[in-house]
C-alpha positions as CSV (number, residue, x, y, z in Angstrom):
1,X,-0.1,0.2,-0.2
2,X,1.3,3.7,-0.9
3,X,1.0,6.1,2.2
4,X,-0.5,8.4,-0.4
5,X,-4.0,8.8,1.7
6,X,-2.6,11.9,3.9
7,X,-0.9,13.8,1.0
8,X,-2.4,16.3,-1.2
9,X,-3.7,15.1,-4.3
10,X,-2.0,16.4,-7.5
11,X,-2.7,19.5,-9.5
12,X,-4.2,16.9,-12.5
13,X,-6.2,14.8,-10.2
14,X,-7.7,17.8,-8.5
15,X,-8.7,19.2,-12.0
16,X,-10.3,16.2,-12.6
17,X,-12.0,15.7,-9.6
18,X,-14.2,19.0,-10.3
19,X,-15.2,17.6,-13.4
20,X,-16.4,14.8,-12.0
21,X,-17.7,16.3,-9.2
22,X,-19.6,18.3,-11.6
23,X,-20.9,15.8,-13.4
24,X,-21.8,14.0,-10.4
25,X,-25.0,16.2,-9.7
26,X,-28.1,14.6,-11.5
27,X,-29.5,18.4,-12.1
28,X,-26.0,19.3,-13.8
29,X,-26.1,15.9,-15.6
30,X,-29.5,17.0,-17.1
31,X,-28.5,20.3,-18.0
32,X,-25.7,19.4,-19.9
33,X,-27.7,16.7,-21.5
34,X,-30.4,20.0,-22.7
35,X,-27.3,20.6,-25.0
36,X,-27.3,19.8,-28.7
37,X,-24.0,20.0,-30.9
38,X,-22.9,23.2,-31.5
39,X,-25.6,25.1,-29.5
40,X,-25.9,27.8,-26.8
41,X,-28.4,28.0,-23.9
42,X,-29.3,30.9,-21.8
43,X,-29.7,30.6,-18.3
44,X,-33.8,31.4,-19.1
45,X,-33.8,29.0,-21.6
46,X,-32.5,26.2,-19.3
47,X,-34.9,27.5,-16.3
48,X,-37.7,27.1,-18.6
49,X,-36.7,23.8,-19.6
50,X,-36.2,22.5,-16.0
51,X,-37.9,22.3,-12.8
52,X,-35.3,24.5,-11.3
53,X,-35.6,27.5,-9.9
54,X,-33.8,30.6,-11.4
55,X,-31.1,30.7,-8.6
56,X,-30.7,26.9,-8.6
57,X,-29.7,27.0,-12.4
58,X,-27.5,29.7,-11.8
59,X,-25.5,28.1,-9.2
60,X,-25.4,24.5,-10.9
61,X,-24.2,26.5,-14.4
62,X,-21.4,28.0,-12.1
63,X,-20.2,24.7,-10.6
64,X,-19.8,23.3,-14.7
65,X,-18.0,26.2,-15.4
66,X,-15.5,26.6,-12.7
67,X,-14.9,22.8,-13.6
68,X,-14.7,23.6,-17.2
69,X,-17.5,21.8,-18.5
70,X,-19.1,24.8,-19.7
71,X,-18.0,28.1,-21.0
72,X,-19.8,31.0,-21.3
73,X,-19.9,34.7,-23.0
74,X,-22.2,37.9,-22.1
75,X,-23.8,39.1,-24.8
76,X,-25.8,42.2,-24.3
77,X,-28.0,41.5,-21.7
78,X,-28.0,37.6,-22.4
79,X,-25.1,35.2,-21.0
80,X,-24.7,32.4,-22.9
81,X,-23.6,28.7,-22.5
82,X,-22.1,26.0,-24.1
83,X,-20.5,22.7,-23.4
84,X,-16.5,22.2,-23.6
85,X,-16.0,18.3,-24.2
86,X,-12.7,18.4,-24.5
87,X,-12.4,19.0,-20.7
88,X,-14.4,16.2,-20.1
89,X,-12.4,14.0,-22.3
90,X,-9.3,15.4,-20.6
91,X,-10.5,14.1,-17.2
92,X,-11.7,10.3,-18.4
93,X,-8.2,10.1,-20.4
94,X,-6.5,11.0,-16.8
95,X,-8.5,8.4,-15.3
96,X,-7.9,5.8,-18.1
97,X,-3.9,6.7,-17.9
98,X,-3.8,6.0,-14.4
99,X,-5.9,2.7,-14.8
100,X,-3.5,1.8,-17.5
101,X,-0.6,2.4,-16.0
102,X,-1.3,1.1,-12.2
103,X,-4.0,-1.7,-13.3
104,X,-2.5,-2.9,-16.7
105,X,-5.4,-4.9,-18.8
106,X,-5.2,-8.5,-17.9
107,X,-5.8,-11.0,-21.0
108,X,-9.3,-12.9,-20.5
109,X,-7.3,-16.4,-20.9
110,X,-4.8,-15.5,-17.3
111,X,-8.2,-14.2,-15.8
112,X,-10.4,-17.3,-16.6
113,X,-7.5,-19.2,-15.1
114,X,-7.2,-17.2,-11.8
115,X,-10.4,-17.6,-9.9
């Protein structure tokens, strides 16, 4: 066992943790799943399509934005949001790289004989 529990998380894991924490909430998952390819949505559009209050939607959008899962831009009075799938891909790749390095895939035949 590695004595790493009490050590701070590495920076890459901290970034990954933000992404997975943001995606761990069902409301934030639903918000993210509202977007179609190349679509930008306003807070009002998301509120209208959800059962959440405007302040709750704003909170969830902030969490997703801080994690890098969404980006936004203010245009006039509206703030438009859109997904940043490369952020999620990078977090997934980071976890996959860790798993591949620490726990290499075993061939099926080897696993079948190791009951």
